[in-house]
N, CA, C and O of each residue as an XYZ file, in Angstrom:
664
protein
N     -30.999    -53.940   -151.964
C     -29.414    -53.616   -152.581
C     -28.395    -54.359   -152.210
O     -27.828    -54.760   -151.194
N     -28.335    -54.423   -153.556
C     -27.003    -55.432   -154.288
C     -25.911    -54.102   -154.810
O     -26.294    -53.120   -155.447
N     -24.918    -54.283   -154.499
C     -23.693    -53.821   -155.108
C     -22.907    -54.330   -156.315
O     -22.142    -55.288   -156.203
N     -23.119    -53.614   -157.599
C     -23.104    -54.178   -158.310
C     -21.529    -54.817   -158.535
O     -20.602    -54.441   -157.819
N     -21.382    -55.629   -159.406
C     -20.420    -56.216   -159.811
C     -19.573    -55.215   -160.639
O     -20.125    -54.552   -161.517
N     -17.592    -55.026   -160.259
C     -17.864    -54.120   -161.159
C     -16.129    -54.571   -161.793
O     -15.238    -54.567   -160.942
N     -15.685    -54.995   -163.498
C     -15.219    -55.556   -163.867
C     -13.757    -55.444   -163.249
O     -13.555    -54.359   -162.704
N     -12.626    -56.403   -163.219
C     -11.384    -57.064   -163.180
C     -10.513    -55.676   -163.527
O      -9.703    -55.215   -162.722
N     -10.786    -55.073   -164.831
C     -10.304    -53.990   -165.521
C     -10.262    -53.063   -164.495
O      -9.145    -52.666   -164.162
N     -11.746    -52.403   -163.619
C     -12.044    -51.145   -163.282
C     -10.924    -50.940   -161.936
O     -10.339    -49.921   -161.568
N     -10.891    -52.431   -161.345
C      -9.740    -52.772   -159.988
C      -8.757    -51.978   -160.197
O      -8.321    -50.945   -159.689
N      -8.416    -52.864   -161.292
C      -6.426    -52.472   -162.138
C      -6.906    -50.970   -161.523
O      -6.971    -50.480   -160.396
N      -7.197    -50.533   -162.852
C      -7.065    -49.323   -162.803
C      -7.423    -48.137   -161.056
O      -6.613    -47.236   -160.837
N      -8.110    -48.253   -160.486
C      -8.595    -47.826   -159.834
C      -7.084    -48.294   -158.884
O      -6.703    -47.496   -158.027
N      -6.701    -48.926   -158.989
C      -5.051    -48.873   -158.001
C      -4.470    -48.685   -159.120
O      -5.119    -49.646   -159.534
N      -4.195    -48.542   -159.532
C      -3.029    -47.824   -160.527
C      -3.208    -46.374   -159.710
O      -2.285    -45.786   -159.146
N      -4.732    -45.886   -159.776
C      -4.990    -44.055   -159.656
C      -4.427    -43.985   -158.144
O      -3.655    -43.139   -157.693
N      -5.186    -45.431   -157.262
C      -4.706    -45.219   -156.035
C      -2.697    -45.083   -155.595
O      -2.223    -44.520   -154.609
N      -1.731    -45.992   -156.998
C      -0.688    -45.726   -156.195
C      -0.407    -43.995   -156.753
O       0.005    -43.289   -155.833
N      -0.535    -43.443   -157.774
C       0.389    -42.192   -157.975
C      -0.721    -41.171   -156.967
O      -1.886    -40.988   -156.614
N       1.101    -40.583   -156.825
C       0.743    -39.845   -156.195
C       1.705    -38.931   -156.885
O       2.483    -39.278   -157.773
N       1.518    -37.199   -156.172
C       2.301    -36.336   -156.484
C       3.662    -35.860   -155.153
O       3.687    -35.730   -153.929
N       4.685    -35.725   -156.349
C       5.685    -35.780   -155.589
C       5.841    -33.967   -156.273
O       5.215    -33.399   -157.168
N       6.963    -33.494   -155.361
C       7.537    -32.313   -155.850
C       8.859    -31.869   -155.483
O       8.621    -31.519   -154.326
N      10.023    -31.649   -155.647
C      11.122    -30.728   -155.462
C      11.263    -29.994   -154.675
O      10.432    -29.152   -154.333
N      12.480    -30.178   -154.165
C      13.389    -28.343   -153.395
C      12.775    -27.240   -154.270
O      12.818    -26.229   -153.569
N      12.203    -26.924   -155.504
C      12.055    -26.337   -156.554
C      11.041    -25.484   -156.885
O      10.922    -24.375   -157.406
N       9.965    -26.809   -156.168
C       8.632    -26.305   -156.333
C       7.863    -27.063   -157.568
O       6.670    -26.905   -157.827
N       8.896    -28.036   -158.383
C       8.224    -28.320   -159.206
C       7.573    -29.814   -158.982
O       8.340    -30.743   -158.724
N       6.458    -29.996   -159.060
C       5.950    -31.556   -158.997
C       5.557    -31.968   -160.116
O       5.135    -31.386   -161.115
N       5.782    -33.335   -159.789
C       5.608    -34.526   -160.476
C       4.572    -35.528   -160.696
O       3.564    -34.977   -160.256
N       4.129    -37.052   -161.259
C       3.350    -37.615   -160.991
C       4.677    -38.451   -161.223
O       5.620    -37.985   -161.863
N       4.687    -39.837   -160.609
C       5.526    -40.894   -161.336
C       5.038    -41.594   -162.178
O       3.812    -41.632   -162.282
N       5.778    -42.268   -162.932
C       5.290    -43.009   -164.179
C       4.986    -44.717   -163.857
O       5.804    -45.584   -164.163
N       3.742    -44.993   -163.228
C       3.752    -46.319   -162.384
C       4.390    -47.182   -163.230
O       4.900    -48.147   -162.662
N       4.549    -47.112   -164.736
C       4.965    -48.651   -165.350
C       6.593    -48.681   -164.914
O       7.293    -49.693   -164.935
N       7.051    -47.270   -164.496
C       8.784    -47.264   -164.417
C       8.589    -47.502   -162.603
O       8.375    -46.463   -161.979
N       8.620    -48.092   -162.237
C       9.340    -48.896   -160.984
C      10.180    -49.413   -160.831
O      10.644    -49.901   -161.862
N      10.918    -49.669   -159.611
C      12.349    -50.706   -159.607
C      11.726    -52.290   -160.014
O      10.619    -52.826   -160.070
N      12.848    -52.588   -160.203
C      12.330    -53.871   -160.649
C      13.409    -54.879   -158.853
O      14.523    -54.734   -158.349
N      12.384    -55.639   -158.604
C      12.965    -56.501   -156.817
C      12.460    -58.314   -157.258
O      11.386    -58.845   -157.539
N      13.749    -58.756   -157.132
C      13.571    -59.740   -157.677
C      14.745    -61.213   -156.639
O      15.876    -60.980   -156.210
N      14.212    -62.193   -156.540
C      14.857    -63.476   -155.421
C      15.278    -64.896   -156.612
O      14.569    -65.726   -157.180
N      16.770    -64.635   -156.603
C      16.868    -64.902   -157.288
C      18.821    -66.718   -156.320
O      19.507    -66.861   -155.308
N      18.644    -67.252   -157.355
C      19.419    -68.647   -156.670
C      20.768    -68.215   -156.786
O      21.692    -68.785   -156.205
N      20.942    -66.961   -157.715
C      22.296    -66.830   -158.134
C      23.158    -66.299   -157.244
O      22.707    -65.323   -156.644
N      24.790    -66.792   -156.832
C      25.682    -66.930   -156.962
C      26.804    -65.342   -157.838
O      27.043    -65.634   -159.010
N      27.166    -64.491   -157.595
C      28.162    -63.475   -157.812
C      29.190    -63.530   -156.979
O      29.400    -63.820   -155.801
N      30.107    -62.969   -158.444
C      31.823    -62.681   -157.699
C      30.975    -61.179   -157.656
O      29.840    -60.704   -157.632
N      32.825    -60.717   -157.670
C      32.869    -58.915   -158.252
C      32.866    -59.452   -159.186
O      31.734    -59.485   -159.671
N      34.008    -60.215   -160.079
C      33.569    -60.003   -161.906
C      32.149    -60.208   -162.546
O      32.009    -59.970   -163.746
N      31.363    -60.530   -161.979
C      29.719    -60.675   -162.655
C      29.305    -59.203   -162.057
O      29.193    -58.249   -162.828
N      29.172    -59.120   -161.210
C      28.642    -57.625   -160.517
C      29.346    -56.850   -161.926
O      28.598    -56.750   -162.899
N      30.573    -56.378   -162.033
C      31.563    -55.833   -163.163
C      30.641    -55.751   -164.149
O      30.120    -54.704   -164.533
N      30.368    -57.165   -164.689
C      29.758    -57.535   -166.175
C      28.298    -57.017   -166.113
O      27.908    -56.430   -167.122
N      27.558    -57.128   -165.227
C      26.416    -56.877   -165.693
C      25.630    -55.226   -165.038
O      24.453    -54.906   -165.204
N      26.706    -54.403   -164.293
C      26.443    -53.492   -163.732
C      26.536    -52.440   -164.609
O      27.480    -52.532   -165.394
N      25.650    -51.200   -164.742
C      24.734    -50.891   -164.140
C      23.493    -51.755   -165.741
O      23.766    -51.709   -166.941
N      21.889    -52.604   -164.919
C      21.455    -53.179   -165.959
C      20.645    -52.230   -166.651
O      19.750    -51.499   -166.226
N      21.152    -52.384   -167.870
C      21.143    -50.888   -168.398
C      19.406    -50.464   -169.184
O      18.840    -49.430   -169.538
N      19.135    -51.688   -169.168
C      17.336    -51.000   -170.150
C      16.706    -50.574   -168.485
O      16.077    -49.516   -168.495
N      16.787    -51.132   -167.366
C      15.710    -50.103   -166.060
C      16.133    -49.117   -165.906
O      15.367    -48.174   -165.713
N      18.187    -48.833   -165.938
C      18.716    -47.869   -165.741
C      18.269    -46.981   -166.468
O      17.711    -46.129   -165.777
N      18.240    -46.773   -167.445
C      17.963    -45.954   -168.734
C      16.288    -45.559   -168.965
O      16.013    -44.979   -170.015
N      15.526    -45.770   -168.303
C      14.089    -45.959   -167.991
C      13.664    -44.541   -167.218
O      13.097    -43.478   -167.469
N      14.556    -45.493   -165.698
C      14.759    -44.455   -164.879
C      15.091    -42.900   -164.918
O      14.617    -42.000   -164.223
N      15.955    -42.847   -165.839
C      17.029    -41.605   -165.885
C      16.177    -40.970   -167.294
O      16.872    -40.053   -167.732
N      15.308    -41.090   -167.881
C      14.712    -40.676   -168.743
C      13.684    -40.438   -168.357
O      13.093    -39.471   -168.838
N      12.965    -41.377   -167.149
C      11.117    -40.386   -166.567
C      11.627    -39.496   -165.329
O      10.946    -38.550   -164.933
N      13.046    -39.891   -164.639
C      13.057    -39.078   -163.689
C      13.803    -38.564   -163.298
O      13.947    -38.352   -162.094
N      15.033    -37.929   -164.795
C      16.152    -37.221   -164.492
C      15.656    -35.459   -164.759
O      15.318    -34.750   -165.708
N      15.839    -35.346   -163.459
C      15.266    -33.601   -163.503
C      14.214    -33.853   -162.694
O      14.028    -32.851   -162.003
N      13.345    -34.802   -162.415
C      12.195    -34.519   -161.051
C      12.169    -35.235   -159.736
O      11.186    -35.720   -159.176
N      13.401    -35.220   -159.344
C      14.264    -35.580   -158.801
C      13.037    -35.418   -157.086
O      12.548    -34.289   -157.046
N      12.554    -36.392   -155.783
C      12.748    -35.403   -154.854
C      12.685    -36.525   -153.589
O      12.076    -37.594   -153.607
N      13.124    -36.221   -152.991
C      13.017    -36.916   -151.591
C      11.286    -37.980   -151.165
O      11.084    -39.097   -150.690
N      10.398    -36.863   -151.659
C       9.434    -38.030   -151.587
C       9.471    -39.146   -152.293
O       9.349    -40.257   -151.778
N       9.708    -38.864   -154.006
C       9.628    -39.693   -154.860
C      10.707    -40.607   -154.293
O      10.449    -41.773   -154.589
N      11.621    -40.507   -153.711
C      12.706    -41.647   -153.452
C      12.061    -42.598   -152.188
O      12.072    -43.815   -152.373
N      11.604    -42.173   -151.149
C      10.856    -42.396   -150.017
C      10.190    -43.820   -150.617
O      10.298    -44.998   -150.278
N       9.067    -42.768   -152.221
C       8.128    -44.351   -152.878
C       8.647    -45.112   -152.885
O       8.503    -46.134   -152.215
N       9.678    -44.778   -153.899
C      10.331    -46.010   -154.910
C      11.293    -47.360   -153.616
O      11.722    -48.501   -153.791
N      11.261    -46.427   -152.415
C      11.586    -47.624   -151.436
C      10.884    -48.423   -150.893
O      11.063    -49.612   -150.626
N       9.542    -47.326   -150.618
C       8.457    -48.256   -149.996
C       7.939    -49.457   -150.985
O       7.776    -50.612   -150.590
N       7.715    -49.037   -152.271
C       7.301    -50.845   -152.907
C       8.630    -51.166   -153.527
O       8.499    -51.465   -154.714
N       9.945    -51.201   -153.069
C      11.027    -52.158   -153.280
C      10.729    -53.501   -152.018
O      10.686    -54.709   -152.253
N      10.595    -52.972   -150.984
C      10.037    -53.455   -149.471
C       8.889    -54.327   -148.820
O       8.781    -55.101   -147.869
N       8.024    -53.765   -149.897
C       6.884    -54.249   -150.111
C       7.009    -55.224   -151.441
O       6.395    -56.290   -151.488
N       7.689    -54.858   -152.304
C       7.475    -56.271   -153.580
C       8.405    -57.404   -152.860
O       8.026    -58.472   -153.340
N       9.534    -57.668   -151.852
C      10.701    -58.624   -151.294
C       9.358    -58.896   -150.233
O       8.990    -60.065   -150.122
N       8.844    -58.148   -149.687
C       7.315    -59.055   -148.955
C       6.196    -59.810   -149.248
O       5.373    -60.459   -148.602
N       6.435    -59.491   -150.608
C       5.455    -60.198   -151.621
C       6.186    -61.830   -152.057
O       5.564    -62.891   -152.024
N       7.570    -61.669   -152.435
C       8.205    -62.693   -152.519
C       9.112    -63.296   -151.177
O      10.297    -63.630   -151.140
N       8.344    -63.296   -150.382
C       8.344    -64.076   -149.228
C       9.837    -63.477   -148.528
O      10.686    -64.245   -148.074
N       9.985    -61.962   -148.532
C      11.338    -61.576   -148.086
C      10.804    -61.176   -147.281
O       9.593    -60.963   -147.348
N      12.066    -60.748   -145.445
C      12.022    -59.973   -144.880
C      11.828    -58.385   -145.334
O      12.708    -58.019   -146.114
N      10.980    -57.516   -145.040
C      10.837    -56.974   -145.611
C      11.739    -55.339   -144.924
O      12.144    -54.321   -145.485
N      11.737    -55.869   -143.318
C      12.604    -55.245   -142.075
C      14.482    -55.301   -143.501
O      14.923    -54.374   -144.181
N      14.828    -56.249   -143.421
C      15.978    -56.751   -143.949
C      16.270    -56.012   -145.107
O      17.420    -55.577   -145.166
N      15.639    -55.804   -145.890
C      15.795    -55.335   -147.459
C      15.825    -53.806   -146.556
O      16.886    -53.184   -146.615
N      15.001    -53.372   -145.960
C      14.616    -51.843   -145.791
C      16.073    -51.686   -145.223
O      16.795    -51.170   -146.076
N      16.876    -52.029   -143.796
C      17.940    -52.358   -142.976
C      19.019    -51.936   -144.240
O      19.780    -50.989   -144.042
N      19.057    -52.639   -145.487
C      20.614    -52.801   -146.170
C      20.292    -51.749   -147.041
O      21.261    -51.234   -147.600
N      19.012    -51.229   -147.339
C      19.009    -49.834   -147.895
C      19.361    -49.302   -147.086
O      20.582    -49.418   -147.190
N      19.113    -48.589   -146.039
C      19.359    -47.497   -145.328
C      20.484    -47.525   -145.052
O      20.778    -46.540   -144.374
N      21.765    -48.545   -145.342
C      22.991    -48.459   -144.748
C      23.833    -48.416   -145.707
O      25.044    -48.425   -145.486
N      23.206    -48.349   -147.194
C      23.717    -48.199   -148.141
C      24.809    -46.798   -148.319
O      25.867    -46.542   -148.894
N      23.614    -45.972   -147.258
C      23.959    -44.064   -147.340
C      22.714    -42.906   -147.825
O      22.042    -41.991   -147.351
N      22.955    -43.722   -149.226
C      21.753    -43.475   -150.485
C      20.676    -42.741   -149.959
O      20.453    -41.605   -150.378
N      19.621    -43.533   -148.632
C      18.381    -43.208   -148.665
C      18.679    -41.402   -147.736
O      17.736    -40.625   -147.886
N      19.522    -41.028   -147.142
C      19.710    -39.943   -146.380
C      18.903    -38.661   -147.526
O      18.815    -38.702   -148.754
N      18.374    -37.530   -146.498
C      17.276    -36.749   -147.121
C      17.958    -36.379   -148.027
O      18.936    -37.066   -147.731
N      18.417    -35.596   -149.337
C      18.962    -34.708   -150.384
C      19.997    -35.425   -150.844
O      20.954    -34.818   -151.326
N      19.997    -36.238   -150.807
C      21.481    -37.796   -151.638
C      20.333    -37.522   -153.005
O      19.166    -37.867   -152.815
N      20.590    -37.107   -153.910
C      19.986    -37.408   -155.068
C      20.456    -38.634   -155.685
O      21.479    -38.795   -156.350
N      19.513    -39.518   -155.351
C      19.649    -40.959   -155.657
C      18.424    -42.087   -155.349
O      17.834    -42.373   -154.307
N      18.289    -42.700   -157.017
C      17.119    -43.574   -156.923
C      17.168    -45.082   -157.422
O      17.392    -45.429   -158.582
N      16.867    -46.079   -156.126
C      17.146    -47.249   -156.283
C      15.766    -47.599   -157.720
O      14.576    -47.310   -157.601
N      16.420    -48.279   -158.981
C      16.270    -48.893   -159.591
C      15.763    -50.219   -159.856
O      14.797    -50.729   -160.423
N      17.375    -50.777   -158.868
C      17.133    -52.709   -159.115
C      17.405    -52.820   -157.625
O      18.291    -52.143   -157.104
N      16.355    -54.000   -156.663
C      17.186    -54.539   -155.358
C      16.636    -56.410   -156.082
O      15.625    -56.737   -156.703
N      17.986    -57.336   -155.561
C      18.142    -58.660   -155.827
C      18.533    -59.349   -154.739
O      19.749    -59.448   -154.576
N      17.890    -59.800   -154.034
C      17.953    -60.622   -152.772
C      18.724    -62.269   -154.114
O      18.275    -62.975   -155.016
N      19.539    -62.152   -153.653
C      20.611    -63.812   -153.936
C      22.057    -63.728   -153.099
O      22.166    -63.193   -151.996
N      23.226    -64.410   -153.897
C      24.267    -64.753   -152.886
C      25.533    -63.810   -153.566
O      25.676    -63.824   -154.789
N      26.510    -62.929   -152.630
C      27.404    -62.752   -153.304
C      28.630    -63.859   -152.698
O      28.339    -64.117   -151.530
N      29.696    -64.471   -153.057
C      30.580    -65.120   -152.988
C      29.937    -66.113   -151.779
O      30.373    -66.041   -150.630
N      28.893    -67.015   -152.143
C      28.774    -67.217   -151.486
C      27.633    -66.593   -149.888
O      27.070    -67.474   -149.238
N      27.487    -65.404   -149.553
C      26.676    -64.995   -148.453
C      25.110    -64.245   -148.827
O      25.161    -63.665   -149.912
N      24.397    -64.196   -148.466
C      23.358    -63.715   -148.547
C      23.508    -62.419   -148.837
O      24.479    -61.807   -148.390
N      22.671    -61.876   -149.541
C      22.852    -60.737   -149.921
C      22.069    -59.724   -150.260
O      21.101    -60.397   -150.613
N      21.725    -58.586   -150.432
C      20.798    -58.097   -151.360
C      22.025    -57.350   -152.352
O      23.133    -57.055   -151.903
N      21.724    -57.181   -153.363
C      22.041    -56.356   -154.682
C      21.634    -55.182   -154.708
O      20.513    -55.390   -154.244
N      21.680    -53.635   -154.966
C      21.345    -52.583   -154.939
C      21.850    -51.729   -155.816
O      23.033    -51.390   -155.854
N      20.601    -51.193   -156.862
C      21.503    -50.981   -157.978
C      21.127    -49.441   -157.871
O      19.915    -49.505   -157.666
N      21.472    -48.060   -157.891
C      20.769    -47.082   -157.941
C      21.630    -46.170   -158.954
O      22.861    -46.161   -158.987
N      20.779    -45.407   -159.774
C      20.911    -44.202   -160.265
C      20.998    -42.771   -159.610
O      20.016    -42.263   -159.069
N      22.189    -42.167   -159.685
C      22.608    -40.867   -158.696
C      22.804    -39.487   -159.937
O      22.822    -39.369   -161.163
N      22.887    -38.893   -159.107
C      22.989    -37.242   -159.810
C      23.395    -35.930   -159.087
O      23.374    -35.813   -157.862
N      23.798    -34.870   -160.027
C      23.734    -33.945   -158.701
C      23.083    -32.341   -159.055
O      22.937    -32.272   -160.275
N      22.822    -31.554   -158.640
C      21.674    -30.635   -159.070
C      20.345    -31.110   -159.641
O      19.735    -30.456   -160.488
N      19.888    -32.346   -159.117
C      18.400    -33.157   -159.626
C      18.338    -33.510   -160.817
O      17.292    -33.681   -161.443
N      20.040    -33.724   -161.455
C      20.214    -34.846   -162.767
C      20.360    -35.811   -162.784
O      20.517    -35.974   -161.573
N      20.468    -36.839   -163.231
C      20.426    -38.031   -162.844
C      20.844    -38.771   -164.265
O      20.256    -38.497   -165.312
N      21.892    -39.714   -164.198
C      22.443    -40.328   -165.251
C      24.158    -41.055   -164.862
O      25.118    -41.233   -165.612
N      24.003    -41.313   -163.523
C      25.001    -41.737   -162.801
C      24.520    -43.419   -162.256
O      23.367    -43.570   -161.850
N      25.304    -44.396   -162.281
C      25.203    -45.794   -161.614
C      25.924    -46.051   -160.544
O      27.146    -46.194   -160.592
N      24.925    -46.170   -159.012
C      25.963    -46.867   -157.807
C      25.532    -48.074   -157.691
O      24.388    -48.315   -158.075
N      26.409    -49.197   -157.091
C      25.765    -50.305   -156.734
C      26.313    -50.696   -155.463
O      27.408    -50.212   -155.176
N      25.563    -51.763   -154.348
C      25.996    -52.239   -153.302
C      25.477    -53.500   -152.844
O      24.261    -53.694   -152.813
N      26.264    -54.323   -152.506
C      25.469    -54.976   -152.305
C      26.278    -55.669   -150.857
O      27.409    -56.019   -150.519
N      24.600    -55.587   -150.171
C      24.840    -56.307   -148.489
C      24.531    -56.862   -147.997
O      23.389    -57.311   -148.087
N      25.675    -57.289   -146.864
C      25.375    -58.610   -146.241
C      23.362    -58.394   -145.360
O      22.868    -57.404   -144.820
N      22.827    -59.643   -145.579
C      21.909    -59.753   -145.164
C      22.049    -59.819   -143.598
O      21.411    -59.038   -142.893
N      22.683    -60.529   -143.199
C      22.919    -60.837   -141.737
C      22.909    -59.548   -140.865
O      22.187    -59.135   -139.957
N      24.259    -58.980   -141.665
C      24.851    -57.821   -140.300
C      24.664    -56.507   -141.179
O      25.148    -55.539   -140.592
N      24.058    -56.159   -142.516
C      23.819    -55.117   -142.614
C      24.824    -54.487   -143.296
O      24.474    -53.575   -144.045
N      26.248    -54.811   -143.203
C      27.511    -54.900   -143.837
C      27.781    -54.795   -145.639
O      27.357    -55.675   -146.388
N      28.338    -53.909   -146.005
C      28.587    -53.708   -147.257
C      29.660    -54.430   -147.409
O      30.684    -54.416   -146.725
N      29.146    -55.703   -149.247
C      30.362    -56.488   -148.775
C      30.744    -56.647   -150.413
O      31.270    -57.590   -151.003
N      30.086    -54.848   -151.092
C      31.178    -55.015   -152.246
C      30.757    -53.515   -152.475
O      29.918    -53.282   -151.605
N      30.946    -52.424   -153.219
C      30.526    -51.275   -154.120
C      31.273    -50.730   -155.248
O      32.500    -50.637   -155.284
N      30.190    -50.255   -156.478
C      30.756    -49.908   -157.384
C      30.026    -48.478   -157.730
O      28.877    -48.210   -157.379
N      30.777    -47.714   -158.383
C      30.072    -46.611   -159.065
C      30.858    -46.178   -160.218
O      32.069    -46.357   -160.345
N      29.741    -45.336   -161.416
C      30.550    -45.037   -162.678
C      32.135    -43.522   -162.071
O      33.112    -42.989   -162.598
N      31.470    -43.493   -160.828
C      32.718    -42.357   -160.534
C      33.089    -42.210   -159.347
O      33.982    -41.408   -159.075
């Protein structure tokens, strides 16, 4: 007996369904994350200065998508899923997954109960130093709408630059 060959579209749909998980916040409100609104992860040869960061942050399109999709739906489980996605994508781009995760942890925004979701991770340079640039949307009482940006040195995981809307 042979196993029937399934079209590629079926595997795509199965993959998306396998990726979706239910996330519940502290109030017991459960949501399904939109698999189309995931963090942007990129590896570039850009060499940014603080002026460059001030001009580009927040990355408006994805910042707005995250706020529309996840405001009022925050959970630590959702944040963990987004971080896992970022580190997995970093690995797919040929970058060190553990280095990315350690830099993310050093921002302090991955701690339990801190209402913040990473929406952009870029491996580039900052003033000629290899760095991870992370943008987060954050807020209070489960509402998002503010931004923070951290530039982290890949070698020693120290913060090279920080900015926030507040």
